[in-house]
C-alpha positions in Angstrom: 61.5 -54.8 -2.0 59.9 -52.1 -4.1 61.3 -52.2 -7.7 59.3 -49.1 -8.9 61.3 -46.1 -9.9 60.6 -42.7 -8.1 58.3 -40.4 -10.1 60.3 -37.6 -11.7 58.4 -34.4 -10.9 60.1 -32.4 -13.7 59.0 -35.0 -16.3 55.4 -34.8 -15.0 55.5 -31.0 -15.2 56.8 -31.1 -18.8 54.0 -33.6 -19.7 51.5 -31.3 -18.1 52.7 -28.3 -20.1 52.7 -30.3 -23.3 49.1 -31.5 -22.8 47.9 -28.0 -21.9 49.9 -26.2 -24.6 47.2 -26.4 -27.3 44.5 -24.9 -25.0 46.9 -22.2 -23.8 47.8 -21.4 -27.4 44.1 -20.9 -28.3 43.5 -18.7 -25.2 46.6 -16.7 -26.0 45.5 -16.2 -29.6 41.8 -15.6 -29.0 41.9 -13.6 -25.7 45.2 -12.3 -24.8 46.4 -11.1 -28.2 43.4 -8.9 -28.9 43.7 -7.5 -25.4 47.4 -6.8 -25.8 46.8 -5.2 -29.2 44.0 -3.0 -27.7 46.3 -1.9 -24.9 49.0 -1.1 -27.4 46.5 0.9 -29.5 45.4 2.9 -26.5 48.9 4.2 -26.1 48.8 6.0 -29.5 46.9 8.9 -30.9 45.1 7.2 -33.8 42.5 9.4 -35.4 41.3 8.2 -38.8 39.7 11.6 -39.6 43.3 13.0 -39.7 45.4 10.3 -41.3 48.2 12.8 -42.1 49.0 13.0 -38.3 50.1 9.4 -38.4 50.0 7.3 -35.2 52.2 8.9 -32.7 52.9 7.3 -29.3 51.3 9.3 -26.5 51.7 7.0 -23.6 48.9 7.5 -21.1 47.7 10.6 -22.8 44.4 9.0 -23.9 43.7 7.9 -20.4 44.3 11.3 -19.0 41.9 12.8 -21.6 39.3 10.2 -20.6 39.6 11.0 -16.9 39.0 14.7 -17.7 36.0 13.9 -20.0 32.7 14.7 -18.3 30.8 12.6 -20.9 32.8 9.5 -19.8 32.0 10.0 -16.2 28.3 10.5 -17.1 28.4 7.3 -19.2 30.1 5.4 -16.4 27.4 6.6 -14.0 24.7 5.5 -16.4 26.3 2.1 -16.7 26.6 1.7 -12.9 23.0 2.7 -12.4 21.8 0.2 -15.1 24.0 -2.6 -13.7 22.9 -2.1 -10.0 19.2 -1.9 -10.7 18.9 -4.6 -13.4 21.2 -7.1 -11.7 19.5 -6.6 -8.3 16.1 -7.3 -9.8 17.3 -10.2 -11.9 18.9 -11.9 -8.9 15.9 -11.4 -6.7 13.4 -12.5 -9.3 15.7 -15.3 -10.5 16.0 -16.7 -7.0 12.2 -16.6 -6.6 11.8 -18.3 -10.0 14.4 -21.0 -9.1 12.7 -21.7 -5.7 9.4 -22.1 -7.5 10.8 -24.4 -10.2 12.5 -26.5 -7.6 9.2 -27.6 -6.2 7.6 -30.8 -7.4 4.5 -30.2 -9.6 2.9 -31.6 -12.7 4.4 -30.2 -15.9 7.6 -28.9 -14.2 9.7 -29.9 -17.2 7.5 -27.9 -19.6 7.6 -24.9 -17.3 11.4 -25.0 -17.0 11.7 -25.1 -20.8 9.1 -22.3 -21.3 10.9 -19.8 -19.0 13.9 -19.9 -21.3 11.9 -18.4 -24.2 12.7 -14.8 -23.3 16.4 -15.6 -23.0 16.4 -17.4 -26.3 15.0 -14.4 -28.2 17.8 -12.3 -29.8 18.5 -9.1 -27.9 17.8 -6.9 -30.9 14.4 -8.5 -31.4 13.5 -8.2 -27.6 14.6 -4.5 -27.7 12.4 -3.8 -30.7 9.5 -5.6 -29.0 9.8 -3.5 -25.8 10.4 -0.3 -27.8 7.2 -1.0 -29.7 5.2 -1.5 -26.5 6.4 1.8 -25.0 7.0 3.8 -28.1 3.8 5.9 -28.5 1.1 7.4 -26.4 -1.2 4.7 -27.7 1.3 1.9 -27.0 0.4 -1.2 -25.1 2.2 -0.1 -21.9 0.2 3.2 -21.7 -3.1 1.4 -22.3 -2.5 -1.3 -19.7 -1.3 1.3 -17.0 -4.3 3.5 -17.8 -6.7 0.5 -17.5 -5.4 -0.4 -14.0 -5.5 3.3 -12.9 -1.7 3.9 -12.6 -1.7 6.5 -15.4 -4.2 9.3 -15.9 -2.4 10.7 -19.0 -0.3 8.7 -21.5 3.4 9.1 -21.2 5.9 9.6 -24.0 8.5 7.3 -22.4 11.6 8.0 -24.6 11.7 11.8 -24.4 12.8 12.0 -20.7 15.7 10.3 -19.1 13.7 9.4 -16.0 11.1 7.5 -18.0 13.4 6.2 -20.8 15.2 4.0 -18.3 12.0 2.2 -17.3 11.5 0.2 -20.5 15.2 -0.4 -20.9 15.6 -2.0 -17.4 12.3 -3.9 -17.8 13.4 -5.3 -21.1 16.7 -6.5 -19.7 15.1 -8.0 -16.6 12.5 -9.8 -18.7 15.1 -11.2 -21.0 17.7 -12.4 -18.5 15.9 -13.3 -15.3 15.1 -16.8 -16.7 18.8 -17.4 -17.3 19.6 -16.4 -13.7 16.8 -18.5 -12.5 18.1 -21.6 -14.2 21.7 -21.0 -12.9 20.3 -20.8 -9.4 18.1 -23.8 -9.9 21.2 -25.9 -10.8 22.7 -24.8 -7.5 19.5 -25.6 -5.5 19.4 -29.1 -6.8 22.9 -29.8 -5.5 21.8 -29.0 -1.9 21.2 -32.2 0.2 17.4 -32.5 1.0 18.2 -34.1 4.3 19.4 -30.7 5.6 15.9 -29.3 5.1 14.3 -32.4 6.6 16.5 -32.1 9.7 15.8 -28.4 10.0 12.0 -29.0 9.7 12.3 -31.7 12.4 13.9 -29.1 14.7 11.0 -26.7 14.0 12.8 -24.4 11.6 10.4 -22.5 9.3 10.8 -21.7 5.6 12.4 -18.3 6.2 15.0 -19.7 8.6 15.8 -22.5 6.1 16.2 -19.9 3.3 18.6 -17.7 5.3 20.7 -20.5 7.0 20.7 -23.3 4.5 19.7 -22.2 1.0 21.5 -18.9 0.7 24.9 -20.0 2.2 25.0 -23.2 0.2 23.9 -21.3 -2.9 26.9 -18.9 -2.8 28.8 -20.5 -5.7 25.8 -20.4 -8.0 25.0 -16.8 -6.9 28.6 -15.9 -7.6 28.4 -17.3 -11.1 25.1 -15.5 -11.8 26.4 -12.3 -10.3 29.6 -12.3 -12.4 27.9 -13.2 -15.6 25.1 -10.6 -15.2 27.3 -7.8 -13.9 29.8 -8.2 -16.7 27.0 -8.3 -19.3 25.2 -5.3 -17.7 28.5 -3.3 -17.6 29.0 -4.0 -21.3 25.4 -3.5 -22.3 25.3 -2.2 -25.9 22.7 -3.6 -28.3 19.7 -3.3 -26.0 20.2 0.4 -25.3 21.5 1.1 -28.8 18.3 -0.2 -30.3 15.8 1.2 -27.7 17.1 4.7 -27.1 20.4 5.1 -29.0 21.8 6.5 -25.8 19.2 9.3 -25.8 17.4 11.5 -25.2 20.7 13.4 -25.8 23.2 11.3 -23.9 21.0 10.7 -20.8 20.9 6.8 -21.3 24.3 6.4 -22.9 26.4 3.7 -21.2 30.2 3.3 -21.5 29.9 0.7 -24.3 27.8 3.0 -26.5 30.2 5.9 -25.8 33.1 3.6 -26.8 31.3 2.6 -30.0 30.7 6.2 -30.9 34.3 7.1 -30.2 35.5 4.2 -32.4 33.2 4.0 -35.3 31.5 7.4 -35.5 34.3 9.7 -34.3 37.0 7.3 -35.7 39.2 8.0 -32.6 40.7 4.6 -32.4 43.3 5.4 -29.8 40.8 7.0 -27.5 38.2 4.2 -28.1 40.8 1.6 -27.4 41.6 3.3 -24.0 37.9 3.2 -23.2 37.8 -0.5 -24.0 40.8 -1.1 -21.7 39.0 0.7 -18.9 35.9 -1.3 -19.3 37.9 -4.5 -19.1 39.7 -3.4 -16.0 36.5 -2.4 -14.3 34.7 -5.6 -15.1 37.8 -7.7 -14.1 38.0 -5.8 -10.8 34.3 -6.3 -10.1 34.7 -10.1 -10.7 37.7 -10.2 -8.2 35.7 -8.1 -5.7 32.7 -10.5 -5.9 34.9 -13.5 -5.3 36.6 -11.9 -2.3 33.3 -10.7 -0.9 31.7 -14.1 -1.1 34.8 -15.8 0.3 35.3 -18.0 -2.7 38.5 -19.0 -4.6 38.9 -19.3 -8.4 40.4 -22.8 -8.3 38.3 -24.1 -5.4 39.5 -24.5 -1.8 43.3 -24.7 -1.5 44.8 -28.0 -0.4 45.9 -28.0 3.2 49.5 -28.9 3.8 
């Protein structure tokens, strides 16, 4: 005879809520409250240059103004261009770096630590370093490109939009590729080595193993790297603000710099808050799109009934 009492599901649920309540309270305070406040602010016309107008409720008026703003669409295009190019390069180079670091060789630990140096440098310092290399006609970049025969005349990189993007993207790729490489390396080390040994026994080459073993089993790590880097690239601010300030003109201005200008230079808090909400919605939508595209679920595989 079993003397144990049946487990009360409702009491377990209450205990679960009590245990998670502190963490949920912190999330509510740190993440959801600022988001809700920003959303509420975006529904008002709040211009600190004209305080006598007060803070009238305008509903979706700020969003309608944004969708009719040519500068917003231009900034959004710049952001998408920067995100696509930089994240594609970082994933490709990061995968190559991870595959190289996953091989056994002497001094592997030192190499893994050394590749983190660019990522550990503050973004503002890295931006100033790359701006210095490309800043003048006698800069290091012009000298090196002229020495290898790729340039016949020195370029002034930051006076044209087409050339101003080059050092910006190179700086971002240089700084964050090691971070992507280490994320992918962690994924590589979780793959069972016996799969490669079995494939090699059957005569599969390195390219076949990469396409049919490594890439499919690396999907979770790729997803994490893709989400992190896309969100960062879409919110890029300090790198471009230091290197070009969004110029020449507004030709390298991303959405984050445009939002900063609206908030802290033009003092249009309602309009800037609406821009911030749009950035959040776009990045959140991209994260969901990636997860559906890669066939992954946020909480892991659902339990089968």
